[in-house]
C-alpha positions in Angstrom: 112.5 113.7 63.1 111.1 110.9 65.2 110.9 110.9 69.0 110.1 108.2 71.5 107.7 109.0 74.4 107.0 106.9 77.4 103.3 107.2 78.4 100.9 105.2 80.5 97.8 104.1 78.4 94.4 103.0 79.6 92.5 100.6 77.4 88.8 100.5 78.3 86.7 97.7 76.7 83.5 99.1 75.2 80.1 97.2 75.5 79.6 97.5 71.7 83.1 96.0 71.1 86.6 97.5 70.8 88.6 99.6 73.1 88.9 103.3 74.0 92.5 104.4 74.7 93.4 107.3 76.9 96.4 108.6 78.7 96.0 109.9 82.2 98.9 112.3 81.8 97.6 113.9 78.6 94.0 115.1 78.9 92.5 115.1 75.4 94.5 112.3 74.0 92.0 109.7 73.0 91.7 107.1 70.3 90.2 103.7 69.8 90.6 100.3 68.1 88.7 97.1 67.5 91.5 95.3 69.3 94.2 96.2 71.8 96.8 96.0 69.1 94.8 98.3 66.8 94.3 100.8 69.6 98.0 100.8 70.4 98.8 101.4 66.7 96.3 104.3 66.7 98.0 106.0 69.6 100.8 107.0 67.4 98.5 109.1 65.1 96.6 110.5 68.1 99.8 111.5 69.8 101.2 113.2 66.6 97.9 115.1 66.3 98.0 116.1 70.0 101.6 117.5 69.6 100.7 119.3 66.4 97.6 120.9 68.0 99.7 122.2 70.9 102.3 123.6 68.6 99.7 125.2 66.3 98.0 126.9 69.3 101.4 128.0 70.7 100.8 126.0 73.9 103.7 124.3 75.6 103.6 120.5 75.7 102.8 119.0 79.1 105.8 118.2 81.2 105.0 114.5 81.1 105.5 114.7 77.3 109.2 114.7 77.1 111.0 112.5 74.5 113.3 109.9 75.8 117.0 110.4 75.2 118.2 108.6 72.1 120.6 106.3 74.0 118.2 105.7 77.0 117.0 102.1 77.4 113.3 101.7 76.8 111.1 99.9 79.3 107.9 99.0 77.6 105.0 97.5 79.4 102.3 96.1 77.1 99.3 93.9 77.2 99.8 90.4 75.8 96.6 88.5 74.8 96.9 84.8 75.1 94.0 82.9 73.6 
């Protein structure tokens, strides 16, 4: 079953190229991408692994990681790159 989470993400441009993506509310959630779009897509896999690790270790998920209600409107802030 899918869940939707609202999380702040930080994209840090790396000197060698690409971006590192972290979430200030979830220490240990980290991924990367060659572009912002790729980094955002990789967050889905990183978050799934983060949730699975907590469950496997019997740890509760952080309070910030609560799925949105199915009928709640979604406010999504995202970076838009304009060439």
